[in-house]
SELUM-475975 format. One line per 3 residues: for each residue x negated, y, z of C-alpha. Coordinates in Angstrom, 3 decimals. Example, Ala and Ser with C-alpha at 12.3 -4.5 7.8 and 13.67 -1.06 7.14 Angstrom:
BEGIN
-12.300:-4.500:7.800 | -13.670:-1.060:7.140 $
% end
This chain:
BEGIN
45.265:25.471:46.019 | 43.254:22.271:46.143 | 45.287:20.739:43.310 $
44.678:23.728:41.004 | 40.917:23.644:41.713 | 40.809:19.843:41.112 $
42.752:20.131:37.916 | 40.697:23.012:36.730 | 37.380:21.272:37.600 $
38.331:18.041:35.671 | 39.670:19.924:32.557 | 36.345:21.714:32.291 $
34.407:18.647:32.528 | 36.244:16.806:29.588 | 34.991:19.104:26.777 $
31.379:18.861:28.127 | 31.569:14.981:27.832 | 33.038:15.176:24.362 $
30.404:17.706:23.352 | 27.700:15.517:24.729 | 28.870:12.577:22.587 $
29.133:14.648:19.571 | 25.585:15.827:19.989 | 24.246:12.434:20.562 $
25.913:11.281:17.405 | 24.713:14.186:15.338 | 21.241:13.536:16.549 $
21.462:9.890:15.803 | 22.743:10.569:12.242 | 19.981:13.231:11.823 $
17.334:10.742:13.003 | 18.601:7.892:10.660 | 18.544:10.764:7.839 $
15.005:11.769:8.523 | 13.884:8.059:8.796 | 15.403:7.308:5.246 $
13.784:10.583:3.795 | 10.466:9.437:5.222 | 10.861:5.847:3.903 $
11.888:7.111:0.482 | 9.301:9.921:-0.128 | 6.429:9.754:2.525 $
5.798:6.257:4.241 | 7.040:2.853:3.121 | 6.597:-0.552:4.596 $
5.370:-3.542:2.491 | 4.928:-7.104:3.524 | 2.398:-9.428:2.011 $
3.913:-12.321:0.059 | 0.773:-14.204:-1.104 | -2.921:-15.173:-0.497 $
-4.255:-12.759:-3.146 | -5.461:-10.231:-0.743 | -7.084:-12.599:1.874 $
-8.756:-12.056:4.151 | -8.122:-8.289:4.193 | -4.389:-8.983:4.201 $
-2.720:-12.428:5.071 | 0.681:-13.855:4.121 | 3.464:-12.086:6.096 $
1.235:-9.209:7.218 | 2.993:-5.849:6.986 | 1.483:-2.609:6.155 $
2.345:1.078:6.043 | 1.940:2.765:2.557 | 1.311:6.360:2.125 $
3.467:7.540:-0.689 | 1.967:10.933:-0.656 | -1.384:9.510:-1.566 $
-2.878:12.051:-3.740 | -5.647:11.153:-6.330 | -6.229:7.365:-6.320 $
-9.766:6.384:-5.875 | -11.863:3.274:-6.366 | -11.645:0.901:-3.527 $
-8.117:1.902:-2.411 | -5.659:-0.788:-1.660 | -2.522:0.197:-3.575 $
1.109:-1.012:-3.855 | 2.462:-0.664:-7.357 | 4.932:-1.867:-9.877 $
3.245:-4.958:-11.143 | 2.869:-6.694:-14.348 | 6.142:-8.468:-13.841 $
8.044:-5.497:-12.455 | 7.728:-6.580:-8.823 | 6.052:-4.574:-6.019 $
2.531:-5.919:-5.848 | -0.599:-5.005:-3.789 | -4.192:-5.129:-5.060 $
-7.474:-3.145:-4.737 | -8.492:-0.436:-7.232 | -11.765:-1.484:-8.883 $
-11.813:0.897:-11.770 | -10.127:4.354:-12.718 | -9.763:6.056:-15.996 $
-13.064:6.015:-17.945 | -14.786:3.478:-15.928 | -16.385:0.436:-17.646 $
-15.661:-2.649:-15.463 | -17.432:-5.871:-16.307 | -18.520:-9.261:-14.832 $
-20.972:-11.549:-16.479 | -19.807:-14.786:-14.902 | -18.968:-16.488:-11.583 $
-22.463:-16.121:-10.100 | -22.555:-12.491:-11.162 | -21.339:-9.362:-9.324 $
-18.551:-7.099:-10.623 | -20.105:-3.865:-12.106 | -18.579:-0.579:-12.468 $
-20.488:1.691:-15.058 | -23.274:-0.595:-14.702 | -23.580:-0.431:-10.856 $
-23.184:-3.696:-9.058 | -20.600:-3.771:-6.374 | -21.298:-5.266:-2.973 $
-17.939:-6.770:-2.273 | -18.904:-8.968:0.759 | -17.050:-6.731:3.245 $
-13.698:-7.471:1.646 | -14.117:-10.350:-0.762 | -12.798:-13.683:0.441 $
-15.679:-15.644:1.969 | -17.580:-17.897:-0.461 | -15.294:-16.820:-3.322 $
-16.671:-15.609:-6.723 | -16.448:-11.926:-7.692 | -14.774:-13.348:-10.972 $
-14.438:-16.859:-12.184 | -14.492:-15.627:-15.751 | -16.371:-13.198:-17.672 $
-14.795:-9.859:-18.787 | -15.768:-6.482:-19.859 | -13.155:-3.532:-20.178 $
-13.168:0.288:-20.476 | -10.360:1.650:-18.341 | -8.273:4.251:-20.331 $
-7.450:7.627:-18.954 | -4.352:7.418:-16.549 | -4.915:3.721:-16.064 $
-6.360:1.472:-13.281 | -8.110:-1.860:-13.077 | -6.813:-3.815:-10.212 $
-8.036:-6.993:-8.537 | -7.185:-9.026:-5.372 | -9.758:-9.765:-2.716 $
-9.164:-13.447:-3.053 | -10.185:-13.669:-6.585 | -9.534:-17.359:-6.988 $
-5.838:-16.986:-5.919 | -5.182:-13.416:-7.512 | -3.215:-13.062:-10.697 $
-4.653:-9.567:-11.245 | -5.627:-7.418:-14.166 | -7.857:-10.362:-15.402 $
-4.810:-12.565:-15.939 | -3.146:-10.103:-18.065 | -5.766:-8.989:-20.505 $
-3.899:-10.722:-23.408 | -0.788:-8.859:-22.729 | 0.122:-5.608:-24.647 $
-1.044:-3.548:-21.670 | -4.285:-5.368:-21.639 | -4.112:-5.777:-17.775 $
-4.185:-2.130:-16.900 | -1.630:-0.517:-14.530 | -0.651:3.114:-15.100 $
-1.468:5.518:-12.255 | 2.196:6.519:-12.280 | 3.209:2.958:-11.351 $
1.546:3.340:-7.920 | 4.066:3.525:-5.140 | 1.285:4.245:-2.502 $
-1.877:3.438:-0.833 | -2.039:1.152:2.017 | -3.029:2.998:5.144 $
-2.270:0.724:8.261 | -1.922:-2.862:8.817 | 0.751:-2.747:11.662 $
1.870:-6.354:11.919 | 0.865:-8.406:13.603 | -0.187:-6.032:16.375 $
-3.317:-8.055:17.250 | -4.591:-7.403:13.667 | -3.813:-3.685:13.723 $
-6.210:-2.107:11.034 | -6.582:1.007:9.062 | -8.036:0.680:5.421 $
-11.166:2.528:5.053 | -12.620:2.912:1.556 | -15.560:0.324:1.143 $
-18.969:2.031:1.159 | -20.021:0.219:-2.075 | -17.851:2.719:-4.010 $
-19.290:5.735:-2.669 | -22.383:5.334:-4.829 | -20.384:5.304:-8.047 $
-20.068:8.573:-10.077 $
% end
């Protein structure tokens, strides 16, 4: 009787063990699948390759990007398919219909005639723009500039090209929502107050 009980007990345990392994593998595959879907359609990660967004973002910083961003607004930091086809990160200064201008290195950037107070995000002691420009942003397009203007090959650098420096809203991959690496610089990206006064 003891042998039968022992045999019965061990045989009943084996399927449970196999079932546990199967469930674990299924959960693992499901978790990986969900993570891949989130990465593809909801949240992406982007690393900073250059100094063009200093000091908001430093080289090798990493940010989470919201791909379900909704309407893009002035002041947003966005990742987009850049002028050279590479993923690029800049700040939205003007949206469709805006007139964006700068009268020279000592002058502020203006949007629809309103001067922007860019001190909270502009690189310390950098000019709002080293060169003069004045553009009207077409509908469905964006005017994008880096926060470290002297080191940023942004819309101003591409004004002589067929697209005249503008980027299509449809080329935006997502809006930067969180600087997550390095941990000691963990930061969310609020919209700068200066853009709130624009109509």
